[in-house]
C-alpha positions in Angstrom: -31.7 28.0 18.6 -29.0 27.8 21.3 -30.2 24.5 22.4 -30.0 23.2 18.9 -26.4 24.6 18.5 -25.6 22.9 21.9 -26.7 19.4 20.8 -25.0 19.6 17.5 -21.7 20.4 19.3 -22.3 17.6 21.8 -23.0 15.2 19.1 -20.2 16.2 16.7 -17.5 16.5 19.5 -16.8 12.7 20.0 -16.7 12.4 16.3 -14.1 15.0 15.7 -12.1 13.6 18.6 -12.2 10.1 17.1 -11.1 11.5 13.7 -8.3 13.4 15.1 -7.3 10.3 16.9 -7.4 8.2 13.8 -5.6 10.6 11.4 -3.0 11.7 13.9 -1.9 8.6 15.7 1.6 7.2 14.9 1.3 4.4 12.8 3.6 1.3 12.9 5.2 1.6 9.3 6.7 -1.9 9.5 3.1 -3.5 10.2 1.6 -1.4 7.4 4.0 -2.7 4.8 4.1 -6.3 6.1 0.6 -6.9 6.3 -0.9 -4.6 3.7 -4.2 -6.0 2.1 -4.0 -6.9 -1.5 -0.2 -6.7 -1.5 1.6 -7.7 -4.7 3.4 -10.8 -4.0 5.1 -9.5 -0.8 6.2 -6.3 -2.5 5.4 -4.3 0.5 7.7 -6.3 2.7 10.6 -5.9 0.2 10.0 -2.2 0.0 10.0 -1.8 3.8 13.3 -3.7 4.2 14.9 -1.5 1.5 13.6 1.8 2.8 14.0 1.4 6.4 16.3 -1.5 7.3 18.9 -1.9 4.4 21.9 0.3 5.1 23.2 0.3 1.4 22.5 3.6 -0.1 20.6 3.7 -3.3 21.9 5.9 -6.1 19.1 5.6 -8.9 15.4 4.9 -8.2 12.9 3.6 -10.7 9.4 4.3 -9.7 6.2 3.3 -11.3 3.4 0.6 -11.6 3.7 -3.2 -12.3 5.1 -2.2 -15.9 8.0 -0.7 -14.2 8.3 -3.7 -11.7 8.1 -6.3 -14.4 10.3 -4.4 -17.2 13.2 -3.2 -15.0 15.5 -5.8 -13.7 17.7 -3.7 -11.0 19.9 -6.5 -10.1 20.9 -7.3 -13.7 21.3 -3.7 -14.4 23.7 -3.4 -11.4 25.7 -6.3 -12.6 26.1 -4.9 -16.2 26.9 -1.5 -15.1 29.2 -2.1 -12.2 32.8 -3.3 -12.6 35.7 -3.8 -10.2 37.5 -0.8 -11.5 34.5 1.6 -11.3 32.7 3.1 -8.4 29.8 1.0 -7.3 26.4 2.3 -8.5 23.3 0.9 -6.6 19.8 0.7 -8.2 16.4 -0.1 -7.0 12.9 -0.7 -8.5 10.0 0.5 -6.6 7.5 -0.6 -9.1 4.1 -1.5 -7.4 1.1 -3.1 -9.1 -1.7 -0.8 -10.0 -1.8 3.0 -10.8 -1.7 5.9 -8.5 0.8 8.8 -8.4 0.4 9.4 -4.7 1.9 6.0 -3.9 4.9 7.0 -6.1 5.2 10.2 -4.3 5.4 8.5 -0.9 8.2 6.1 -2.1 10.2 8.8 -3.5 9.8 10.9 -0.3 10.9 8.0 1.9 14.0 7.2 -0.3 15.1 10.8 -0.6 14.9 11.1 3.3 17.4 8.1 3.6 19.5 8.3 0.4 21.3 10.8 -1.6 19.7 9.9 -4.9 21.4 10.9 -8.2 18.3 10.3 -10.3 14.7 9.1 -10.1 13.4 7.4 -13.1 9.6 7.9 -13.2 7.3 5.7 -15.3 5.4 8.1 -17.7 1.9 6.9 -18.9 -0.2 8.3 -21.8 -3.2 8.3 -19.5 -2.6 9.3 -15.9 -4.8 7.7 -13.3 -7.2 10.4 -11.5 -7.7 8.2 -8.6 -5.6 7.4 -5.6 -3.6 4.2 -5.3 -5.7 1.5 -3.7 -2.7 0.7 -1.2 -2.0 4.2 -0.3 -4.1 4.6 2.6 -2.6 1.5 4.3 1.0 2.8 3.8 0.6 6.4 4.4 0.2 7.9 7.9 -2.6 10.3 8.7 -0.9 13.5 7.9 0.0 12.2 4.5 -3.5 11.0 3.7 -4.9 14.4 4.8 -2.3 16.2 2.5 -4.0 14.4 -0.4 -0.8 13.7 -2.1 
């Protein structure tokens, strides 16, 4: 019995070390967003620039699927809302094709870290997706994937 347990441990140790390396290695976020497989018309590049490189602060964030992406024109809304006399209000639409709340959570979390958001407008659907967003594993780091959010 001891021999069997020893062989199991010897076999599983490299696998566990490999999994630990894969899940806890620090990923290059820029690479993940710029070269995501099956990206929606370069949307990942735009989101990366807005989240990590753009110095303009966002006040209101729209989050959802391609419906949000196609229905909310944040640039037009900014032009209509802002006037020279009033304070400048900044909007951004993070709509991304396909369903999956975990990707919405990731975008909200990253924008909250870098901006003092006044409000987040979240797309509400009659039937929520029960599966992960297909792009989420490409954009999230190992800890976020293990959290299962």
